[in-house]
C-alpha positions in Angstrom: 6.5 0.2 16.3 10.3 0.1 14.6 13.4 1.9 15.1 13.4 5.6 15.3 14.7 5.9 11.6 11.8 4.1 10.5 9.3 6.1 12.2 11.5 9.1 11.0 11.3 7.7 7.4 7.5 6.8 7.9 7.4 11.2 8.8 9.1 12.1 5.8 7.1 10.0 3.4 3.7 11.2 4.6 4.9 14.9 4.8 6.4 14.6 0.8 2.8 12.8 0.3 1.0 15.3 2.1 2.9 18.2 0.2 1.8 17.3 -3.0 -1.9 17.5 -2.2 -1.0 20.9 -1.2 1.0 21.8 -4.2 -1.8 20.7 -6.4 -4.6 22.1 -4.6 -2.5 25.9 -4.7 -2.1 25.6 -8.3 -6.2 26.0 -8.1 -6.7 27.8 -5.1 -7.6 31.8 -5.0 -5.8 34.4 -2.8 -7.5 33.6 0.5 -6.7 29.9 -0.2 -3.7 30.4 -0.8 -2.8 32.1 2.7 -4.3 29.5 4.6 -2.4 26.7 2.6 0.7 28.3 3.0 -0.3 28.4 7.0 -0.6 24.6 6.0 2.7 23.9 4.4 4.6 26.0 7.2 2.8 24.2 10.4 3.7 20.6 8.5 7.2 21.4 7.7 10.3 23.1 9.4 11.6 24.3 5.6 8.4 26.1 4.9 9.7 29.6 3.6 12.1 28.5 0.8 8.9 25.8 -0.7 6.7 28.7 -0.1 9.3 31.0 -2.6 9.1 28.2 -5.1 5.4 27.7 -4.7 5.3 31.4 -5.2 3.0 31.5 -2.0 3.4 34.3 0.6 
């Protein structure tokens, strides 16, 4: 299963990959889709509000 540090790194890498996919989807999304993506980002990561500002989402 791995040490706590390895699990932490695995979670971090997965979050980074998922954020990349969500960023690409947000560029092409309509306004209603952007709200859904913003909600998903809020669930995904604790620093979501800063990320949403830089991405131009609410």
